[in-house]
SEKOL-219237 format. One record per residue (C-alpha): z, x, y negated; residue in one letter. Coordinates in steps of 0.25 Angstrom, whole numbers, plus 2048, in hexadecimal, padded with zeros to 3 digits. Example, Ala and Ser with C-alpha at 12.3 -4.5 7.8 and 13.67 -1.06 7.14 Angstrom:
residues 2
81F831812a
81D837804s
end
This chain:
residues 628
A4221640Bm
A442103FDr
A392103F3i
A342093E6t
A282013E4r
A2120D3DDa
A242163E8e
A1F20C3F2a
A1220A3EBl
A102193EAa
A1321B3F9r
A0D20E3FEf
A0020C3F6p
9FB201401n
A071F83FFg
A151F7405l
A101F0412g
A151E240Ed
A0A1DA406n
A141D0400r
A141D13F1d
A231D23EFe
A231DE3F9m
A171E53F1q
A201E33E4l
A2C1E93EAs
A331F33E1c
A3C1FA3EBy
A3B1FB3FAi
A45200405l
A40203413c
A4920641Eh
A4620942Dp
A4C201438i
A5120B443v
A56209451k
A62210456s
A5921B45Dd
A5221E44Fg
A45216452e
A4020F446v
A3D20044Ai
A3A1FB43Cg
A3B1FC42Dv
A411F2423i
A3B1F2415e
A431EC409l
A3C1E93FBh
A421E63EEr
A381E03E4h
A411D73DBn
A4D1E03D9i
A4B1EC3D0d
A551F43D8t
A501FF3E2p
A562013F0f
A6120B3F1y
A682133FCk
A722083FEe
A671FE401d
A6220740Be
A6F209412e
A711FA412i
A641F8419v
A66203422h
A731FD427s
A6D1EF429y
A611F6431l
A6A1FC43Bi
A6E1EE440w
A5F1EA43Dg
A5A1F5446g
A641F1451i
A601E2450a
A511E6451l
A531EF45Ch
A5A1E4464y
A4F1DA460a
A451E3465d
A4C1E5472l
A4D1D6473n
A3E1D4471s
A3B1DF47Bi
A441D8485m
A3E1CA482n
A301D0484k
A341D7491q
A3A1CA496k
A2E1C2492k
A251CD499l
A2E1CC4A6n
A2E1BD4A6d
A1E1BE4A5f
A1D1C84B0l
A261C04B9l
A1D1B44B7s
A111BD4BAv
A171C24C7v
A1C1B44CBr
A0E1AE4C8s
A061B94CFi
A0E1BC4DBf
A121AD4DEq
A031A84DEd
9FB1B44E3m
9EE1AC4E8i
9E41B64E6s
9E01C34DEm
9D81BB4D4d
9E41B14D2a
9ED1BD4CFv
9E31C44C6i
9E21B74BEk
9F11B64BDk
9F31C44B9v
9E81C34AEm
9EF1B64A9n
9FC1BC4A8f
9F71C94A2a
9F01C1497q
9FC1B9494r
A051C6493l
9FD1CC488v
9F71C0482d
9E91C4485a
9DD1BB484d
9D61C1491r
9DB1C849Da
9D31D04A7s
9D71D74B4l
9CE1E14BAf
9D11E64C8l
9CD1F44CDv
9C31F44D8d
9C62024DEs
9BA2024E7r
9AF2004DCt
9B72064D1k
9B61FA4C9e
9BE1F04C1l
9BC1E14C5y
9C11D44C1a
9BC1C64C7r
9C61BF4BDi
9C61C34AFf
9C71BF4A0d
9D31B64A3m
9D71AF496g
9DB1A2490s
9DF19D49Dg
9D119E4A3k
9C91A94AAd
9BC1AE4A6q
9B51A24ADc
9BD1984A6g
9C51934B2s
9D41924B5d
9D71A14B8p
9E119D4C3l
9D81934CAl
9CA1994CBe
9C41A64CEn
9BB1AD4C5s
9AD1B04CBv
9A91BC4C3k
9AD1CA4C4e
9AD1D64BAi
9AB1E44C0r
9AA1F14B8f
9AD2004BCp
9BB2054BAi
9BB20D4ADg
9B22034A6t
9B81FC499g
9C61FB496i
9CB1F54A3a
9C32004ABg
9CA20B4A2l
9D82054A5v
9D52054B4a
9D12144B4t
9DC2194AAs
9E72104AEg
9EC20F49Fg
9EE203496i
9E320048Bl
9E61F747Fn
9DA1F5477i
9DA1ED46Ap
9CB1EC468d
9C31ED475a
9B51EE46Ey
9B91FA466k
9BD201473d
9B220847Ae
9B9207487r
9B71F8487f
9AD1F2491n
9A61E748Ar
99F1E3497g
9AA1DA49Bv
9AA1D348Ed
99B1D1490q
99D1CB49Em
9A81C1499t
9A31BE48Bg
9B11C1486y
9B41CA47Av
9BF1D447Ct
9C81D9470k
9D51DF474s
9D81E4482i
9E51E848Al
9E11EE497c
9EB1F44A2m
9EA1F94B0p
9F01F24BCv
9F71FB4C6f
9FC1FA4D4i
A022074DAr
9FC20F4CFs
9EE20B4D2t
9E62024C7i
9E21F64CEi
9DD1EE4C2g
9DD1ED4B3v
9E21E14AAv
9DB1DF49Dq
9E01D6492m
9D61D3487v
9D81CD479n
9E71CB476k
9E81BE46Fk
9F11C2464r
9EE1D045Eg
9ED1DC467l
9F31E1474f
A001E8471t
A091F3478k
A121E847Dd
A061E1483d
A031EE48Ae
A111F048Fe
A121E2494a
A041E349Bf
A081F04A2e
A141E94A8m
A0B1DD4ACf
A011E64B2a
A0B1EB4BDv
A0C1DC4C1y
9FD1DB4C1c
9FC1E74CAg
A061E14D4l
9FF1D34D4a
9F11D84D6l
9F61E14E1h
9FC1D64E8h
9F01CD4E6a
9E71D74ECk
9F01D84F8l
9F01C94F9y
9E11C84F7d
9DF1D2503k
9E91CB50Ci
9E21BD508r
9D41C350Ar
9D81CA517s
9DD1BC51Ce
9D01B5518q
9C81C051Fk
9D01BE52By
9CE1AF52Br
9BF1B2529v
9BE1BC534a
9C51B353El
9BB1A853Ae
9AF1B153Cv
9B41B7549l
9B61A954Es
9A81A554By
9A01B254Dh
9A01BE556n
9951C9558s
98A1C8562c
98D1C9570s
9881D457Ad
9801C8581d
9791C4574e
9761D2570f
9701D557Ee
9681C957El
9621CC570a
95F1DA574r
9581D6581a
94F1CD579m
94C1D9570g
9461DA562v
9381D4560p
92D1DE55Fk
9261D7553s
9281C954Ci
91B1C5545p
91D1BE537g
92C1C2536l
92A1C9529d
9251BD522d
92E1B6518f
92A1A851Ef
92E1AC52Df
9351A0533k
9431A4538p
94519653Et
93A199548s
9441A2550i
9511A0556d
95E1A7553g
95D1B255Em
94F1B555Aq
9541B754Bk
95D1C2551v
9511C9557h
9491C754Ay
9541CC541a
9551D954Av
9461DA549y
9461D953Aq
9511E4539f
9491ED542i
93C1EB53Ae
9431EE52Dl
94C1F9531f
9481FF53Fg
95220454Al
953212545t
96021053Er
964203545f
9691FF553d
9611F455Al
96E1EF562d
9761EF555y
96B1E754Ei
96B1DD559y
97A1DB559r
97B1DB54Af
9701D0549v
9761C8555l
9841C854Et
97E1C4541v
9781B8547k
9851B454Ek
98C1B5541n
9841AB53Ay
98A19D53Br
983191541a
98218A533v
97618352Fp
96F18D526y
97719A524h
97519E532n
96F1A953Aw
9611A3538s
9631A4529h
9681B252Ag
95C1B6532f
9521AF528t
9581B751Cv
9571C4524a
9491C1527h
9451BE519c
94C1CB515m
9441D2520y
9371CD51Ac
93B1D250Ci
93F1E0511i
9321E151Ak
9291DD50Ek
92F1E7504t
9341F5502t
93D1F34F6v
94A1F34FEf
94F200504r
952202513p
961200512l
95F1F4508e
9561EE512q
9601EF51Dl
96B1E8514a
9611DD510l
95D1DA51Ey
96B1DA524v
9711D3518g
9671C851Aa
96A1C7529l
9791C6526c
9791BF519h
97F1B251Dd
9881B7529l
9931AD52Dd
98E1A3522h
996196524r
98B18D51Dg
99318C511k
991192503n
99B19B4FBn
99F1904F2k
9A41884FEf
9AB194504m
9B31954F7l
9B61864F5e
9BA185504s
9C4191503a
9BD19850Es
9C41A5512p
9B61AC50Fl
9B71A7500a
9C51AE500s
9BF1BB504i
9B31BB4FCy
9B41B54EEs
9A51B74EBt
9981B54F4s
9A21B14FFt
9991AE50Am
9901BA507e
99B1C4508h
99F1BE515h
9911BF51Ah
9911CE517f
99F1D051Dn
99A1CA52Aq
98E1D3529t
9971DF529v
9A01D9534t
9941D853Di
9901E653Al
99D1EB53Eq
99E1E354Bq
99F1E9559s
9971E3565f
99F1DC56Fk
99F1E457Cn
9A31DC588n
9A61E9590t
9B31EB598d
9B31FA595d
9BD1FD58Al
9B6209585n
9A9201583d
9B11F657Dl
9B8200573f
9AB20656Fi
9A51F856Ds
9B01F4563i
9AD1FF55Af
99E1FE55Bq
9981F754Fe
98C1F2557s
9871E954Ch
9871F4541n
9781F553Fi
97A1FF534f
98220953Dg
97721453Ck
97721352Dl
97F21E525s
98C21A51Fs
985219511e
97A211516e
98320851Dy
98B206510k
97F203508q
9791F9512v
9861F2513l
9871F1504g
9791EC503n
97B1E150Ei
9871DC506k
97F1DC4F9h
9741D4501c
97D1CA507i
9851C74FBl
9771C54F3a
9751B94FCt
9801B14F4d
9771A94EBl
9811A94E0a
97E1B84DEl
96E1B64DEf
96D1B14D0f
9741BD4CAt
96C1C64D2n
95F1BF4CEk
9621BF4C0a
9651CE4C1r
9571D04C7l
9501C74BEd
9551CF4B2r
9511DC4B9l
9431D74BCi
9401D14AEe
9441DE4A8k
93B1E64B2d
9481ED4B5a
9491EB4C4f
9481F84CCs
9491FA4DCw
94F2074D8g
95C2014D2v
9671FE4DDv
96C1F14D5e
95E1EC4D4h
95B1EE4E3r
9681E74E7l
9641DB4DEs
9571DB4E5a
95E1DB4F3q
9661D04EEa
95B1C74EAv
9531CA4F7a
9601C54FFm
9601B84F7t
9511B74FAa
9531B9509a
95F1AF509d
9561A4503l
94A1A750Bc
94A199511a
945194504s
93819C505a
935199514k
92A18F518p
92D181514w
93117C523d
93B187524i
940185516q
943176519v
94A179526e
95318451Ft
95617B514v
95B17051Dk
965179524v
96917F517i
96D171511f
97416E51Ee
97D17951Ce
97E17550Df
982167511y
98C16C51Bn
993173510q
992167507g
99815E512d
9A4168512l
9A5168503e
9A6159503k
9B015950Ek
9B9162505a
9B71594F9g
9AD1624F2r
9A015D4EDk
9941654F2p
98816A4EAi
97C1614ECp
97416A4F5m
98116A4FFm
98315B4FEd
97D15450Ar
97D147502d
97314D4F9r
969152503s
95E14B4FCd
95F1564F1e
95B1614FBl
94E1634F5a
9531644E7t
95E16E4ECs
9531764F2q
94A1764E5v
95617B4DDg
95A1864E7f
94C18B4E9i
94918A4DAt
9561904D5g
95919B4E0i
94E19E4EAc
94119F4E1v
9491A74D6p
94D1B04E2c
9401B24E8y
9391B44DAe
9421C04D7i
9411C64E5l
9311C44E4q
9321CC4D7r
93A1D74DDl
9331D74EBi
9251D04EAp
9241D04F9e
92D1C54F9t
9231BB4F2t
9221B24FFp
9311AE4FDl
92F1AA4EFl
9221A24F3q
92819C4FFg
9341974F6c
92B1924EBq
92318A4F6v
9301844FBn
9351804EDl
9281784EBs
92B1704F8r
93916E4F4w
9351694E6r
92C15F4EDe
93615A4F6l
9401594EAd
9361514E2q
9331484EEe
9421464F0q
9441434E1k
9381394E0n
93E1324EDk
94B1314E7a
94612C4D9q
93D1214E1k
94911C4E9n
95211B4DCs
end
């Protein structure tokens, strides 16, 4: 194309595309395409004359054409060289990815962090998230997210520490959810202008999302996760980013698949170790123990048993078995339950509590008794919920080792490897299920009888329930036992506080009922704080003996125990009790009393004991001040 300035102004009223003054004053312009050998136009050269009063002629056009033949070839090879360099860079990057991930496959979390770091570097993103597919719940979830600036969302070194939070949302929700369902790539330049964007994640993390590149991760044609890059540092995500990211996603899938297999193998190994440990310590009740207990029989009546202030210390271990069976029958009858199974179950539960100072069979029975009183005095819980609450209370500390979850994690216990959160509570529930599935030990020599006994779940007290009822009760028992983790109490309490303040709590709402069950479990677990003063003092002594035993082990391992577990600071016992009852026990009983007024005695007993501990604390402080 050869045109004059007048023609250019007429055809291009908005200017010639170059804002330099000399270009805008050009008198003559020659434009020529740069064409590859296959006819594809790869560019345009534009020549201007602004100080020569001579137009471009045909000869000028031919000269430019001859030069551009070689220019097109040069550009073509330059483009090939650029592509090869990019591919080499990508190949080197992927090689480093494979080497790093597969040479050091410690855990699923470690692989996820590495994948997210590499993905972030690959496309120069500010943040990276990887959501895995939970095919059972039809959800996307991530325990490690918002990787950016070399630190994870919690601000710690992403390759050294575990994130403690988890994001979950239904598949199909938001950008990641859409990619997980469609299997396609999404490149969104402005997230908040896209109606598919789920603002909930930003609200949870406090981060502002601008641009997004989201891609599925496949293994054997099945989507196992979604990698999401957020906020490219310079400009927007490009087509090149998509292509590189797509190749990277293949390696992500392989890495995650192998990490899952590794995790399964590692967890199986840890479960095997735990099983060996448990089997070496425990077994189910023997026939002799069962026959002896059955011969003694269930008490016909126990006066005062439905009193919150009943003293469990007044009866021995075997009497507690009969009392536990009596409470079960009082609450649920024998129409749908077998008395022999109940006895075997309770006897084996007793046997599966370890001989530790506090978290032993006596504590398990005490908590079950408190729950028995709560259930007896109110009708707010439904029959299957009552069943789960009572059995959950009886079994809530099965196989407790006298150490808390933090100790299990820091001492690298196999249990901590299996259960990353609420370690001991998950173990207590699994022990409950194990007992339910146990067969009684038949000493017969008859092979037929022996064969039958092997497959007879003689401890399954729920055997007469329907499959749906069994599933519901087992789910509720898990919920109840996990609720005894005090780390979960504060979240549950805050939720109930909000509902009660807004007068929005309803026994007709399933989630509200679950929250009420959880706080009832916490209240029963802490019931020693509401017992008469003599029982409270004796209980505190054994609690702190267990605490001090843990503190001694922590010191031996070179760690500093917290004050209440430090034997050298036993003079602070009263102070610890004031803090514990004020911060946890009283708030727990206050909210339970608002939900279930019949539990008022627990609140009152706790407040009386708090007053006594405050007096002792003050006396101790006065004595210390006087001695100083």
